[in-house]
C-alpha positions as CSV (number, residue, x, y, z in Angstrom):
1,M,-103.0,13.9,-102.4
2,P,-104.4,15.4,-105.7
3,T,-104.2,19.2,-105.7
4,K,-107.7,19.8,-106.8
5,Y,-109.1,17.8,-103.9
6,F,-107.0,19.8,-101.3
7,L,-107.9,23.0,-102.9
8,E,-111.5,22.1,-102.3
9,K,-110.8,21.2,-98.7
10,V,-109.2,24.6,-98.1
11,L,-112.0,26.6,-99.9
12,T,-114.6,24.8,-97.7
13,A,-112.7,24.7,-94.5
14,R,-114.6,25.8,-91.5
15,V,-112.4,28.3,-89.5
16,Y,-114.2,31.6,-89.2
17,D,-116.4,30.5,-86.3
18,V,-113.4,31.1,-84.2
19,A,-110.7,32.6,-86.4
20,I,-110.4,36.2,-87.8
21,E,-109.0,37.1,-91.2
22,S,-105.7,38.3,-89.8
23,P,-104.2,41.5,-91.2
24,L,-101.3,41.5,-93.7
25,D,-99.3,44.4,-92.4
26,Y,-96.6,46.4,-94.3
27,M,-93.3,46.5,-92.4
28,P,-91.8,50.1,-93.2
29,I,-88.6,49.8,-91.3
30,M,-87.7,46.2,-92.3
31,S,-88.7,47.1,-96.0
32,R,-86.3,50.0,-96.1
33,R,-83.6,48.1,-94.6
34,L,-83.9,45.0,-96.9
35,Q,-84.9,47.1,-100.0
36,N,-87.9,44.9,-100.5
37,K,-91.6,45.2,-99.8
38,V,-92.0,43.1,-96.5
39,L,-95.5,42.1,-95.4
40,L,-96.3,40.3,-92.1
41,K,-99.3,38.0,-91.8
42,R,-100.5,38.7,-88.2
43,E,-101.6,35.3,-86.9
44,D,-100.5,36.5,-83.5
45,L,-103.7,38.5,-83.4
46,Q,-106.0,35.4,-83.3
47,Q,-107.9,35.0,-79.9
48,V,-105.6,32.2,-78.8
49,F,-102.6,34.3,-80.2
50,S,-101.7,31.6,-82.7
51,F,-102.8,30.1,-86.1
52,K,-103.5,26.7,-84.5
53,L,-107.1,27.3,-83.9
54,R,-107.8,27.2,-87.7
55,G,-106.8,23.6,-88.1
56,A,-108.0,22.4,-84.6
57,F,-111.5,23.8,-85.2
58,N,-111.8,22.6,-88.9
59,K,-110.8,19.0,-88.0
60,T,-113.1,19.0,-85.0
61,F,-116.0,20.4,-87.1
62,Q,-115.4,17.8,-89.9
63,V,-115.3,15.0,-87.5
64,L,-118.5,16.1,-85.7
65,Q,-120.3,16.3,-89.1
66,K,-119.4,12.7,-89.7
67,N,-120.2,11.6,-86.2
68,P,-123.0,13.8,-84.6
69,G,-122.9,11.5,-81.5
70,L,-119.2,12.2,-80.7
71,K,-118.6,12.5,-77.0
72,G,-115.5,14.6,-77.3
73,V,-111.9,15.1,-78.7
74,I,-108.4,14.6,-77.2
75,T,-104.9,15.6,-78.1
76,A,-101.3,15.8,-76.7
77,S,-99.8,19.2,-76.7
78,A,-98.0,21.7,-74.4
79,G,-98.4,24.5,-76.9
80,N,-100.7,26.5,-79.1
81,H,-102.6,23.5,-80.6
82,A,-103.7,22.8,-76.9
83,Q,-105.4,26.1,-76.7
84,G,-106.9,25.9,-80.2
85,L,-108.5,22.4,-79.5
86,A,-109.8,23.7,-76.1
87,L,-111.5,26.5,-77.9
88,A,-112.9,24.2,-80.6
89,G,-114.4,21.9,-78.1
90,S,-116.0,24.7,-76.1
91,K,-117.5,26.3,-79.3
92,L,-118.9,22.9,-80.6
93,G,-120.2,21.7,-77.2
94,L,-117.6,18.9,-76.9
95,E,-115.4,17.7,-74.1
96,A,-111.8,18.5,-75.0
97,I,-109.1,16.8,-73.1
98,I,-105.5,17.9,-73.5
99,V,-102.7,15.6,-72.3
100,M,-99.8,17.7,-71.3
101,P,-96.4,16.7,-70.0
102,T,-95.9,17.3,-66.2
103,T,-93.1,19.8,-67.0
104,T,-95.7,22.1,-68.8
105,P,-95.6,25.7,-67.3
106,Q,-98.6,26.6,-65.2
107,I,-99.5,29.5,-67.5
108,K,-100.1,27.1,-70.5
109,V,-102.2,24.7,-68.2
110,N,-104.3,27.7,-67.0
111,A,-104.8,28.9,-70.6
112,V,-106.2,25.5,-71.7
113,Q,-108.6,25.5,-68.6
114,S,-109.7,29.1,-69.2
115,L,-110.8,28.1,-72.7
116,G,-113.0,25.2,-71.4
117,G,-110.5,22.4,-72.0
118,K,-109.5,19.7,-69.4
119,A,-105.8,19.4,-68.8
120,V,-104.4,16.1,-68.0
121,L,-100.8,16.1,-66.9
122,Y,-98.8,13.0,-67.7
123,G,-95.2,11.9,-68.5
124,E,-92.1,13.8,-68.5
125,N,-92.0,14.6,-72.2
126,F,-94.2,14.9,-75.3
127,D,-93.8,11.4,-76.4
128,E,-95.0,9.9,-73.1
129,A,-98.0,12.5,-73.1
130,Y,-98.7,11.5,-76.7
131,Q,-98.9,7.8,-76.0
132,H,-101.1,8.3,-73.0
133,S,-103.5,10.5,-75.0
134,L,-103.9,7.7,-77.6
135,E,-104.7,5.2,-74.8
136,L,-107.3,7.6,-73.3
137,A,-108.8,8.2,-76.8
138,Q,-109.5,4.5,-77.0
139,K,-110.7,4.0,-73.5
140,K,-113.0,6.9,-73.5
141,H,-114.1,6.7,-77.2
142,L,-112.8,10.1,-78.0
143,E,-111.4,11.4,-81.4
144,F,-107.8,12.2,-81.4
145,I,-107.0,15.4,-83.2
146,H,-103.4,15.4,-84.4
147,P,-101.6,18.8,-83.9
148,Y,-100.4,18.8,-87.6
149,D,-100.3,15.5,-89.4
150,D,-103.9,15.5,-90.8
151,I,-105.5,16.7,-94.0
152,D,-108.3,18.7,-92.4
153,V,-105.9,20.3,-90.0
154,M,-103.6,21.3,-92.9
155,A,-106.7,22.6,-94.8
156,G,-107.6,24.8,-91.9
157,Q,-104.1,26.4,-91.9
158,G,-104.2,26.5,-95.7
159,T,-106.9,29.3,-95.3
160,I,-104.0,31.6,-94.5
161,G,-102.7,31.2,-98.0
162,H,-106.1,32.1,-99.4
163,E,-106.3,35.2,-97.3
164,I,-102.9,36.4,-98.4
165,I,-103.7,36.4,-102.1
166,R,-107.0,38.1,-101.6
167,Q,-105.3,40.8,-99.3
168,Y,-102.5,41.4,-101.8
169,T,-103.4,41.0,-105.4
170,D,-100.2,42.1,-106.9
171,D,-97.1,39.8,-107.6
172,I,-95.6,38.1,-104.6
173,E,-92.1,36.7,-104.8
174,A,-92.2,34.4,-101.8
175,V,-94.0,33.4,-98.8
176,F,-92.0,32.3,-95.7
177,V,-93.6,29.8,-93.4
178,P,-92.4,28.4,-90.0
179,V,-91.9,24.5,-89.9
180,G,-92.4,22.3,-87.0
181,G,-94.4,19.1,-88.0
182,G,-95.2,20.8,-91.3
183,G,-99.0,21.4,-90.9
184,I,-99.0,25.2,-91.7
185,L,-96.4,24.7,-94.5
186,G,-98.3,21.9,-96.0
187,G,-101.6,23.9,-95.9
188,I,-100.3,27.1,-97.4
189,L,-98.0,25.3,-99.9
190,G,-100.8,23.0,-101.1
191,F,-103.2,25.9,-101.6
192,L,-100.8,28.5,-103.2
193,K,-99.3,25.9,-105.7
194,A,-102.9,25.1,-106.9
195,V,-103.8,28.8,-107.3
196,K,-100.7,30.7,-107.8
197,P,-97.8,28.5,-108.5
198,S,-95.5,31.4,-109.4
199,I,-95.3,32.3,-105.7
200,K,-92.4,30.6,-104.1
201,V,-93.1,28.9,-100.8
202,V,-90.1,28.7,-98.4
203,G,-90.1,26.6,-95.3
204,V,-88.0,28.1,-92.3
205,E,-86.9,26.2,-89.2
206,P,-84.3,26.6,-86.4
207,E,-80.9,25.1,-87.0
208,D,-81.2,23.0,-84.0
209,A,-84.7,21.6,-85.0
210,A,-84.2,21.1,-88.6
211,S,-86.2,18.1,-89.4
212,L,-87.5,19.3,-92.8
213,A,-84.0,20.2,-93.9
214,A,-82.8,16.7,-93.0
215,A,-85.7,15.1,-94.8
216,V,-85.1,17.2,-98.1
217,K,-81.5,16.2,-98.0
218,A,-82.2,12.5,-97.4
219,R,-85.3,12.5,-99.7
220,R,-87.2,10.7,-96.9
221,R,-88.5,11.5,-93.4
222,V,-85.7,11.6,-90.8
223,K,-86.1,11.5,-87.1
224,L,-83.7,13.8,-85.3
225,K,-82.0,12.5,-82.2
226,E,-82.7,15.6,-80.3
227,V,-84.0,19.2,-81.0
228,G,-83.4,22.5,-79.4
229,I,-86.4,24.0,-77.5
230,F,-85.8,27.8,-77.7
231,A,-88.4,28.0,-80.5
232,D,-90.6,25.4,-78.8
233,G,-93.6,25.8,-81.1
234,V,-91.5,24.3,-84.1
235,A,-89.3,22.0,-82.0
236,V,-90.4,18.7,-83.7
237,R,-88.0,15.8,-84.2
238,Q,-89.7,14.4,-87.4
239,I,-91.8,16.1,-90.1
240,G,-95.2,14.6,-90.3
241,K,-96.1,11.7,-92.6
242,N,-99.0,13.5,-94.4
243,T,-97.4,16.8,-94.3
244,W,-94.2,15.4,-96.0
245,K,-96.4,14.0,-98.9
246,M,-97.7,17.5,-99.4
247,I,-94.4,19.3,-99.2
248,K,-91.9,17.1,-100.7
249,D,-92.7,17.7,-104.4
250,H,-93.8,21.3,-104.3
251,L,-91.5,23.1,-101.8
252,D,-89.4,25.8,-103.3
253,D,-86.7,26.0,-100.6
254,V,-86.0,25.4,-96.9
255,I,-84.0,27.8,-94.8
256,T,-82.6,27.3,-91.2
257,V,-81.9,30.1,-88.8
258,S,-80.0,30.5,-85.6
259,T,-81.3,31.5,-82.2
260,D,-79.7,34.8,-82.5
261,Q,-81.3,35.5,-85.8
262,I,-84.7,34.4,-84.3
263,C,-84.1,36.9,-81.4
264,A,-83.3,39.6,-83.9
265,A,-86.5,39.0,-85.8
266,I,-88.5,39.3,-82.5
267,K,-87.0,42.7,-81.9
268,E,-87.5,43.7,-85.6
269,T,-91.1,42.7,-85.4
270,Y,-91.5,44.8,-82.2
271,D,-89.7,47.8,-83.9
272,D,-92.3,47.7,-86.9
273,T,-95.5,46.6,-85.1
274,R,-95.0,47.3,-81.3
275,S,-95.9,43.5,-80.8
276,I,-93.9,40.7,-79.3
277,C,-94.0,37.4,-81.1
278,E,-92.9,34.1,-79.7
279,P,-89.7,32.5,-81.1
280,A,-91.6,30.2,-83.4
281,G,-93.6,33.2,-84.7
282,A,-90.3,35.1,-85.6
283,V,-88.7,32.0,-87.4
284,S,-90.2,33.0,-90.8
285,L,-89.1,36.6,-90.7
286,A,-85.6,35.5,-89.7
287,G,-85.7,33.2,-92.8
288,L,-86.9,36.1,-95.0
289,K,-84.0,38.2,-94.0
290,K,-81.5,35.4,-94.6
291,Y,-83.0,34.7,-98.0
292,V,-82.6,38.4,-99.0
293,E,-79.0,38.5,-97.7
294,T,-78.0,35.3,-99.4
295,R,-79.9,35.6,-102.7
296,G,-79.4,39.3,-103.2
297,V,-83.1,39.9,-103.9
298,T,-84.3,43.5,-104.2
299,D,-87.5,45.3,-105.2
300,K,-89.7,42.2,-104.5
301,T,-92.8,41.6,-102.3
302,L,-92.0,39.0,-99.6
303,V,-94.5,37.7,-96.9
304,A,-93.5,36.3,-93.5
305,I,-96.1,34.4,-91.4
306,N,-96.0,35.7,-87.7
307,S,-97.5,32.4,-86.4
308,G,-97.9,33.2,-82.8
309,A,-97.3,35.4,-79.7
310,N,-97.5,33.0,-76.8
311,M,-94.2,34.2,-75.2
312,N,-93.4,33.6,-71.6
313,F,-92.5,37.1,-70.3
314,D,-89.4,35.8,-68.3
315,R,-87.8,34.9,-71.7
316,L,-87.7,38.5,-72.9
317,R,-84.5,39.1,-71.1
318,H,-82.7,36.3,-73.1
319,V,-84.2,37.6,-76.3
320,S,-83.0,41.1,-75.7
321,E,-79.4,39.9,-74.9
322,R,-79.2,37.9,-78.1
323,A,-81.1,40.2,-80.5
324,E,-78.2,42.8,-81.0
325,I,-75.9,39.9,-82.0
326,G,-78.5,38.4,-84.4
327,E,-78.7,41.8,-86.0
328,Q,-74.8,42.0,-86.3
329,R,-75.1,45.1,-84.1
330,E,-73.0,43.8,-81.1
331,A,-69.6,42.2,-81.0
332,L,-68.5,40.2,-78.0
333,L,-64.6,40.1,-77.5
334,A,-62.3,38.6,-75.0
335,V,-59.1,40.6,-74.8
336,E,-55.9,39.9,-72.8
337,I,-54.2,43.2,-71.9
338,P,-50.9,43.6,-70.3
339,E,-51.1,44.7,-66.6
340,R,-49.2,47.9,-66.8
341,P,-50.2,51.6,-66.3
342,G,-52.1,53.0,-69.1
343,S,-52.9,49.7,-70.9
344,F,-56.5,49.7,-69.8
345,K,-57.0,53.4,-71.0
346,Q,-55.3,52.6,-74.3
347,F,-57.6,49.7,-74.9
348,C,-60.6,52.0,-74.5
349,Q,-59.1,54.6,-76.8
350,L,-58.5,52.0,-79.5
351,I,-62.2,51.0,-79.2
352,G,-63.0,54.7,-79.9
353,K,-66.3,56.5,-79.3
354,R,-68.3,53.3,-80.1
355,Q,-71.2,52.5,-77.7
356,I,-69.9,49.9,-75.1
357,T,-72.7,47.6,-74.3
358,E,-70.8,45.4,-71.7
359,F,-67.5,45.5,-69.9
360,N,-66.2,43.0,-67.5
361,Y,-62.6,43.2,-66.0
362,R,-60.8,41.5,-63.1
363,Y,-57.2,41.9,-62.2
364,A,-55.5,38.5,-62.6
365,D,-51.8,38.8,-61.8
366,A,-48.9,41.2,-62.1
367,N,-48.6,40.6,-65.9
368,R,-51.9,40.3,-67.5
369,A,-55.7,40.9,-67.2
370,M,-58.6,39.8,-69.2
371,V,-61.5,41.9,-70.5
372,F,-64.8,40.6,-71.7
373,A,-66.3,43.4,-73.8
374,G,-69.6,44.1,-75.7
375,I,-69.3,46.7,-78.4
376,E,-72.1,48.1,-80.4
377,L,-71.7,47.9,-84.2
378,T,-73.1,50.1,-87.0
379,G,-71.2,48.4,-89.8
380,G,-71.9,44.8,-89.0
381,N,-69.2,42.0,-89.2
382,Q,-66.9,44.1,-91.3
383,E,-66.7,46.7,-88.5
384,K,-66.1,44.0,-86.0
385,E,-63.2,42.7,-88.0
386,Q,-61.7,46.2,-88.3
387,I,-61.9,46.4,-84.4
388,I,-60.1,43.1,-83.9
389,S,-57.4,44.0,-86.5
390,Q,-56.8,47.3,-84.7
391,L,-56.4,45.7,-81.3
392,K,-54.1,42.9,-82.6
393,K,-52.0,45.6,-84.4
394,H,-51.3,47.0,-80.8
395,D,-50.3,43.7,-79.4
396,Y,-53.6,42.8,-77.6
397,R,-54.6,39.2,-77.8
398,V,-58.2,39.0,-79.0
399,D,-60.7,36.2,-79.2
400,D,-64.0,36.7,-81.0
401,M,-66.8,35.4,-78.7
402,T,-69.7,36.7,-80.7
403,D,-70.7,33.2,-81.9
404,N,-69.5,31.3,-78.8
405,E,-72.5,29.8,-77.1
406,V,-70.7,29.1,-73.8
407,A,-69.5,32.7,-73.8
408,K,-73.1,34.2,-74.5
409,L,-74.9,31.9,-72.2
410,H,-72.5,31.7,-69.3
411,T,-69.0,33.2,-69.3
412,R,-70.3,36.7,-69.8
413,Y,-72.1,36.5,-66.4
414,M,-69.2,34.8,-64.6
415,V,-66.2,37.1,-65.3
416,G,-64.7,38.1,-62.0
417,G,-64.1,36.0,-59.1
418,H,-61.5,36.2,-56.4
419,P,-58.2,38.0,-57.6
420,G,-54.7,36.5,-57.5
421,S,-52.1,38.1,-55.3
422,G,-51.3,41.8,-55.4
423,V,-54.7,43.3,-55.1
424,D,-54.4,45.2,-51.7
425,N,-56.4,48.1,-50.4
426,E,-59.3,47.6,-52.7
427,L,-62.5,49.8,-52.4
428,L,-65.7,48.9,-54.2
429,Y,-68.0,51.5,-55.6
430,R,-71.1,51.6,-57.7
431,F,-71.4,54.5,-60.3
432,Q,-74.2,55.8,-62.4
433,F,-73.7,58.1,-65.4
434,P,-75.6,59.6,-68.4
435,E,-75.4,57.0,-71.3
436,K,-73.9,58.5,-74.5
437,P,-71.1,57.5,-76.9
438,G,-67.7,58.2,-75.4
439,A,-69.0,58.6,-71.8
440,L,-67.5,55.3,-70.6
441,L,-64.0,56.4,-72.0
442,K,-64.2,59.8,-70.4
443,F,-65.2,58.2,-67.1
444,L,-62.3,55.8,-67.1
445,T,-59.8,58.6,-68.1
446,E,-60.9,60.7,-65.2
447,I,-60.8,57.9,-62.5
448,G,-57.8,56.1,-63.7
449,R,-55.3,59.0,-63.6
450,S,-54.2,58.3,-60.0
451,W,-55.5,55.0,-58.9
452,N,-55.5,51.4,-60.2
453,I,-58.7,49.9,-61.5
454,S,-58.7,46.3,-60.2
455,L,-62.2,45.2,-61.0
456,F,-64.8,46.5,-63.5
457,H,-68.2,45.4,-64.6
458,Y,-70.4,47.4,-66.8
459,R,-73.6,46.4,-68.9
460,N,-75.9,48.7,-70.9
461,H,-79.4,47.6,-70.7
462,G,-80.9,50.1,-73.1
463,S,-81.6,52.7,-70.4
464,D,-80.5,56.3,-70.3
465,Y,-78.0,55.7,-67.6
466,G,-74.9,53.4,-67.5
467,R,-74.2,51.4,-64.3
468,I,-70.8,50.4,-63.3
469,L,-69.3,48.2,-60.4
470,M,-65.6,49.1,-59.9
471,G,-62.8,48.1,-57.6
472,I,-60.2,50.7,-57.1
473,Q,-56.8,50.3,-55.1
474,V,-56.4,53.2,-52.8
475,D,-53.8,53.3,-50.0
476,K,-55.4,54.2,-46.7
477,K,-53.5,57.3,-46.5
478,D,-55.1,58.4,-49.8
479,H,-58.7,57.7,-48.8
480,R,-59.5,61.3,-48.1
481,A,-58.0,62.5,-51.3
482,F,-59.9,59.8,-53.2
483,R,-63.3,60.6,-51.8
484,K,-62.7,64.3,-52.4
485,F,-61.9,63.5,-56.0
486,L,-65.1,61.5,-56.2
487,D,-67.1,64.6,-55.1
488,T,-65.7,66.5,-58.1
489,L,-67.4,64.0,-60.5
490,D,-70.9,64.6,-61.8
491,F,-71.8,60.9,-61.3
492,P,-73.8,59.5,-58.4
493,H,-71.8,56.9,-56.6
494,W,-72.1,54.5,-53.6
495,E,-69.4,52.7,-51.7
496,E,-70.0,48.8,-51.5
497,T,-66.8,47.7,-49.9
498,G,-68.7,46.3,-47.0
499,N,-71.3,44.6,-49.3
500,R,-71.7,40.9,-48.3
501,A,-71.9,39.8,-52.0
502,Y,-68.4,41.4,-52.7
503,Q,-67.0,39.9,-49.5
504,L,-68.2,36.4,-50.5
505,F,-67.5,36.3,-54.1
506,L,-65.1,39.0,-55.4
507,K,-62.8,40.1,-52.5
């Protein structure tokens, strides 16, 4: 499409009936860390918490102008486009039908209905819902509004680019845009390259949903066999046909980012703005960071698009677990230690006064034991390698689990189980102690002087207190002395030897 024609489309796009001119916020913490001026375009502050209402409303308005007798509009979507179209239909007095897969969370169905849309649940996946929406469009004489692969939809999203250069009139090095089907990238790219071609436009997508990167490499659209759904707002198997035409000859770069890097960007957005964005909304900031780290860029102005904030609350636990790893602030190590007096204590001494974020241990047999440890880092990967080297120097066998998906998603929660032979007279206790560097080592030193630790689990969840579950081998004749020792500790403690969960899974 000729650039002049698209520029006119953007400048005349009808979006502000429903959209606000979203702020372009300075990120002071991120700017200092990256030694660049980092700005965040806050599309998460739109009334449907996403940029999608721009394109949906513009397309619906343009269609209604051409066909005043239009009965209604329809689309297939389980995400932000669904809410955008529901709002557009309500605003323009049109019926808006949204076909959603039957697996769509109820919260998204409710959101569409609250905005005046009619949700139709059909099929087990998007493809089935999409096909059904096309059939309904023909049957009911409704206009199908594509989520991204449409010129008027792209033009609506392109108004974001127009706002950026009005809000920041000095030089901009690059704008980082999340990529799913390519609607927002095509819109911003088409506008900026017509008005300020010196600004680099960089597409960013998840490593497990990188349809644009595959298309750039192949020089044609490629359909991925499958995509990861963590960043569900950009989980598209193939870049759009019309968006690809807009993107292919003008895009400056495409960057892919990992789930951990996306989680880190969610946390960093919160640190700077006290707002929580959805994974797709954090993709562009994750790409901006990677761009700076790999290109060595300093003293430039960089803009990331926070495209949305439709985050299910129950996903925050996963995000917080992975964010520290994405920021290179946590190492996960599996360490085999010899089962002999003092080896556990020596291991902790080698770790030093670093903050322990997680600690799992279960006696295995008379010769060895396995420890799964999370360690807070202040020096990134270089510090992690130093810790591993130090442990290996003292004959500990170490496996780095920091980038191991099975370990991060499953194994860390499964360490334990029934012990082998040799674990007799075991008592189970819970402890709570003030959280500070070195506190865990001090605790282990005090309690491990006279009794063998046979089970240990610790996880720091960012609170002021650390919580421990510990198995200790204590002869019956020593029970009184052991309890007397516990009373000398400053830590609250509770015996759980009779706990049913312990009896079933750990004893």
